[in-house]
N, C-alpha and C positions, 0 to 999 in steps of 0.2 A: 794717299797711301792706300795701298791693299795688302791683305794679309797673304793671299794665295795668288799664285801666277794666273793672270788672265787678263783680258781685253774687252771693256764693255759687256756685251751679252756672251762673250766666247770664254768658256772656262777651259783651263787647261788640265790634262789627266796624264797618268802614267798606267803601266801594264801591271798586271798581278806576278810579274816576275823580276821585281825588282832587288829583293832580298831574299835569301833562304829562309822559307818558312812557309806557313800556311797562307791561304788566301786572306784570312783575317789580319795575320801578321803585315802582309803587305798592305793592306787597306789602310791600317793604322800608320805605317810608315809614310805611304803617300800623304796622308792627311794633313801632315806638317807644312807642305809646300804647294799642294795642288787640290783639286776638289773632285776629281772623278777617277775611278779605276776601272780599266779595261780588264774583264775577266776572260783571260785566254784559256780555252779549254781544248782538250784532246782525249780521245778515246778511240784507240785503233790498236791493232796488234798486240792486244793484251796489257797495253799500258794505257792508264786513264788517271785524270786527275779531277773527274767530276765529283763534286762535293756531295754530302748528305744533306738531308732537309735541314737537319739541326745545323749545320755549316752555314747554310744559306739564311737560316734565321739569324744566327750571329751576324752575319754581313749586314742584314737589315737594320739590325739593332745598333751596330756601330755607325752605320751610314746616317740614322737618324740622330745618334749622339754627337756625331762630329760634323754634320752638315756635308756629307759625301754623297755622291751617285755613282752608279756603276753603268758601264755599257758591258754587254755580253756578246762574245764572239762564239758563234756557234761552232761545235767539235766536227760537224760534218758540212761538206761543201755539196751544191747543188750541181749535178752533172748531167746536163741534158742528153749527152750521146750515150749514156749507160742504158742498158735494158731496163724495162720498167720495174723489175723487182728489186734491182739495186738502187733505182732511185727513189722507191718508196722506202727502202731501208734508212736512206739518208734523210728523208723526209721525217720519218718518225723519230730519228735521233734528235733533229731539231725540234720537233713537237714535245718531245720528253724534257728538252732543256727549258722550253719555255714553261711548261708545267712546273719545273724544279724551281726556277728562278722568279717566278711570277711575283712571289711575295715581295722581291727586292725592287719591283717596280722600276726596270731598268731604263735609263734614258734612251737606249737605243740598243738594237739586236743588230750585229754585224754579219752579213751574208756574203758569201761567195758563190757566183755562178760561173763554174768553171768552163773552159774550152777544150776541145779534144785537138786543137791545133795551137801552138803557140805564135804570136805575132797580131798583126792588124785584124784579121777576122779569126773569132774563137772556133769556126767549125767550117767545114766543107759544105755542110748542109745547115744553111743558117735558117731556113724555115722550120725545121725540126728543132733547131736551138732555141729559138724564140719560143715555139709552141710550148715544148716540153720544160724549158726553163721557166716561162710564164705559169705554167700549171703548178709547178713544185713550189714557186715563190708565192702563189696565191694561197695554196693550200696552208703554207705556213703563216702567212700574213693574217689568214682568218682566225688565228688562235690567239691573236694579241688585241687588245682594246683598241688602240690606235696604230692603224697601219703604217702611219708615217714614221713609227719607231723601228720599223724594218728598214736596214740601210743596205743596199747592194754597193759593194765596194768595187772601186776601180782597180782592174788587175794590169795584165799586160795589153790586152786588145782594145780596139778602138771602142769606146764605151757606147758609141750610138745605138746599137741593138739593145743593149740593156736599159738605155733610157727609155725605149718603148715600154718595156716592163714596168719600169718605175711609174711612168705617167699613166699607163693604163690601169694600173692597181693602186695608185695613191701612195707609193712608197717614198723613201728618201735615199739619199746617196751617202756613201762614205767615201770621202775624197781624199784617196791616198797619194799625196802628192810626192812621196819618195818612189813610188811605183811609176808615176808620170815621168820622173827625172830618168829613173832606171831603163825604161823602155823607150825612150826618145820620143816622147809626145811633145805638141806645141803646149808647153806647161802653162805658161801665164793665160794663153787665150782659153785653154781648156778649164783652167781653175775659174776664171771669171764667168764661163759660160755655165758651168755645172754648179757653182757655189750657190745660187739660189735654192738649188735642191738639195744642198748637202746639210745634214744634221751633225755628222761627225766628220772631222779631218784626222787622217793619219799622217803624222810627220817623222821622218827618221833619215838618217845618212844614207848616202850611196857613195861607196868607195870608187875610184877609178876603174877598179877591174870588175865592177858591178855588183860587188857585194854590198847588200842592202840590209836595213834594220840595225845599222850602226849609229854611233851618236851623232848629234845634230851639228858637230863642227864639220862634218862631211856633207853638209847641204848648205847651198847659197844663201848666206844670211840676208842679203837684200831681197831674195825672192820670198823668204819665210817672213820678213817684215811686211812686205807687200801683200802676201796672203793674209796676215793677221789684220792688216789695214782693212783689206777687202771685207772682211767679216762684219764690219760695222755698218750693218744694214737693217739692225732691228731683231734680227733672227737669234733665238738662243741655239748656241752650238757647244760642243766639246771638240777641243783639238788634243788628241791623245799623242803623246811621245811614245810611239810605238818601238820602244828600245828595251833591252833587258840588262839586268845586274848592272855592272858599273858603268855601263852607257846611259844609265838613266840619269845620274847625277851631273855627268858631262853635258847632258842635252838640257837639262833645267838650267845650268849656268848659261848656256847659249841662249835660250828663250828668255831668261830675266834680264840678261844683256841687251836683248833686243827691246824689250819692254821699258828698260831704262833709258836707253840712247835714242829710240826712234819714238818712244811714246811719252817719254818723261815719267813713268810709273816706277814705282819700287816696291819690292816685296820684302817680307820678313817671315820666317819660319813662325808658325803658331805655337 
């Protein structure tokens, strides 16, 4: 019997947007059924949910009291195609985020390296994309104690160019299996290839019209069960159900059903 959803060394988490309330409110709510919270941040166009240092200290205390961890999704993306000043501004926002959340000792920091094109290749100038993306990622990674906690997320493009950055800098992968489905990747082969480098998995449903980050009833249950089984390789990971509000409880039901029927595990709220 296990108290919270999880499988062997893989813990399950939710996002900081499952109920209306503060980050602390969401952390307490999640703690009854899962063991990690992805702190989803934004800071643009005059809108921001960046917490104060006192709020981060409260999160640290709650994590200690309840046996929770957090992953932190940077509020700014790395965009290699932008001019240097814009790239530096985004890097600085990520560095401020690391400084703010360092007392929380996040299990992972989630980073996007964006493309200026949509599709298989992220840019028409792949040399610049790799070089500038790598420089930005390196500057940010040098600010954390363990570079493997920096996780580059799989987005729409073929991840091979980003793999070079991961391996060169000693980073990790955030394996977004919902994105892989949405953008038509060879999902099973890609998961098995990238999983050894993945510290975090993002799981969410994808509707037939392409709408993603919906509840996991819109994700192939057999594929999700296979993905969970493949994590049994001795590496510690978090699988975040990257959904919001009402989709969280629906997704938790899906995961718990798979844990019961595919792996013989049962869960109960703490």
